[in-house]
C-alpha positions, 0 to 999 in steps of 0.5 A, a space after each residue: 496495355 495503359 500505364 499509369 503515369 509517374 503523376 498519376 502513381 503518386 495521387 493514387 498513393 497519397 490517396 491510398 495512404 490517406 484512406 489507410 491513415 484515416 481508417 486507422 485513426 477511426 479504430 484507434 479506441 478512445 482510452 477507457 482509463 480514468 485515474 489519478 496517478 500522481 498529485 502535487 501543490 505548489 505553495 510559497 511557504 513550505 515550511 509554514 505548511 508542509 514537514 518536508 518538501 515530499 508532502 507535497 507530492 504524492 504518487 497515487 496507487 492504482 487502487 486507492 481513492 483517496 488521497 491525504 496531503 499531511 501538512 502541519 497543525 497551523 496550516 492554511 487549506 481555506 484556498 488549497 490548489 492541488 494538481 493532478 497527472 491523470 491518464 491520457 485523455 481523460 479529463 477531472 473536475 473540479 479542474 486540476 490547479 484550482 482553490 478549494 477550501 479543504 478546512 471542512 474535509 475533503 473535496 471530491 473529484 471525479 475523473 472521466 475517461 476519454 471515451 466518457 463511458 467510465 467515471 472515478 471519484 477520488 476523495 482528496 483531503 488534507 490532514 493538519 494533524 499528526 496520525 498519533 499524539 498518545 504514548 500509547 496507540 492501540 490497533 483493535 481491529 475492529 473498523 473494517 469494510 469490503 474494499 470500494 473498488 472491488 468489494 471482493 476483500 476486506 480492508 481495515 481502518 484504523 483510529 486517528 488523533 482527531 477521532 477519525 478513520 485513517 488507511 494505514 493498514 495495507 495487506 497483499 490481497 490485491 495481489 492475490 487477487 491477479 491470480 485468483 480473481 474468483 476468490 471470495 472475501 474469507 478465502 483471501 490470505 488475509 481477512 477478519 477473524 470473528 472471534 479474537 481475543 478481544 473482539 474481532 481481530 485479523 485471520 492471516 492464512 498462506 493461500 495457493 496462488 492456482 494455476 496462474 501463480 504456478 506459471 512461468 520460470 518464476 513462478 509464484 505459488 503460494 501467498 503469505 497472509 500479511 498486513 502492514 503499515 504502509 501501502 501495497 503497490 500493485 503495479 509493481 506485483 506482476 514485475 517485482 513482487 518485492 516492491 510492492 510491499 511499501 513499508 511505514 507510514 511517518 511517525 513522529 514519536 519514539 516507540 519503545 515497546 510492541 506487544 499483543 496477542 498472537 495464535 499460530 498454526 504451521 501447515 505442511 508441507 513446506 514448498 519452496 518458490 518452485 514448488 518443490 516440498 521440503 519435509 525437514 523444514 516447518 513453516 513459522 509464522 512472523 512478527 516484526 516493527 521497524 523505524 527507519 529514516 525515510 530520505 536519502 542523503 540528499 533528502 528525496 524520499 526514501 521507502 523501504 520494501 519487501 527485500 531490505 526492509 530488515 536489512 537497510 543502512 536507514 533502519 534505525 530500530 527494529 522490534 522483531 517477536 522470536 519463535 512464532 511458532 505453534 501455540 496449540 490453540 492458546 492466545 499467546 502474548 507478545 511484548 517486545 522492545 525495540 532495540 535502537 541501532 542509531 540515535 534518534 535525531 529529535 529535530 528530523 522526528 518533529 518533521 516527520 523525518 521516519 516512517 515506521 512500519 509493523 508487519 504481520 505475516 502467516 509465513 516467515 519467508 511468504 516474500 519469497 514464495 515460500 511457506 505452508 499452504 495452510 499455515 494460519 497466523 492470528 493477531 489481535 490488541 497489538 499496542 505501540 508504546 511510545 516514549 513520553 513527551 516532557 
């Protein structure tokens, strides 16, 4: 019988390990992701360009392809040099940190995956005007399209002060798609209402989330139709749905009234988050607006979520329609005043220190997955009235 000597054994072991390691490295797939995860900019004179430091950094939600830096009206954007954090291994063109002239509109950036098979385009722009400057702001819901990424559900645009279209409205449709990926546009919780009070409106219906939504010890059996000013963060939808709804946009006016038209039809049976029926409960819709301070005491950015949008200590004012119940197919006008809990700080208001959201939901307890499948809320011709500036 022959034996390997000590040195031979070590040599063979090293070669074997090298072969195994090389094999592992060869089998490691290249990253196929091509996303911008974060965008930021450094400027020498912060106050000359931005309202506050929070506006210099943007966390980019995975389904977004537009990145907007909100800046002062007279900010110089002719040599603006945004920087980007992208998915590992990916490349970006133009290069991160290079200066470009943003005064004529958005600049297109292309992110290419590490494996070279995938790419994604982003429109990066500088908004040098207040979103809204008039004392009366109309939301008519006439500007909509299929989402640019999946072409499967609707997204809405709002008219801005300069005549362009913004992306301030968000829905939970992308979260619904996680469990109902084959749904058609008119099968999503939030879709287009063809015959609104005047032209198109918004149609919100509480939907069944299907077998995937009913699974597990913490099911999500229903999805209320919802629409709100803010953003929907799909990355949080599976693990903490309450944090997926990021309510509010920066606002520089003092809102005083919220008005519009709605129809509501509750369905049955009402079910709780375990999908247990409660014959004694009747579903209701919800329409409200909240103005809140968008930073903490240390100046750090702050946003309200589904679990505190109506309870946070940062709330300054609330306008909420009472009893959104059965309307028997008739359009009902709502016209409500904002109830202020705190005084407005004019300097903070001018420097974008407040966020405003407006929220519609087909089930008032839909955030906790309680409601009735089929409950329907229709909304149109919403108007926000603000205090006129002297």
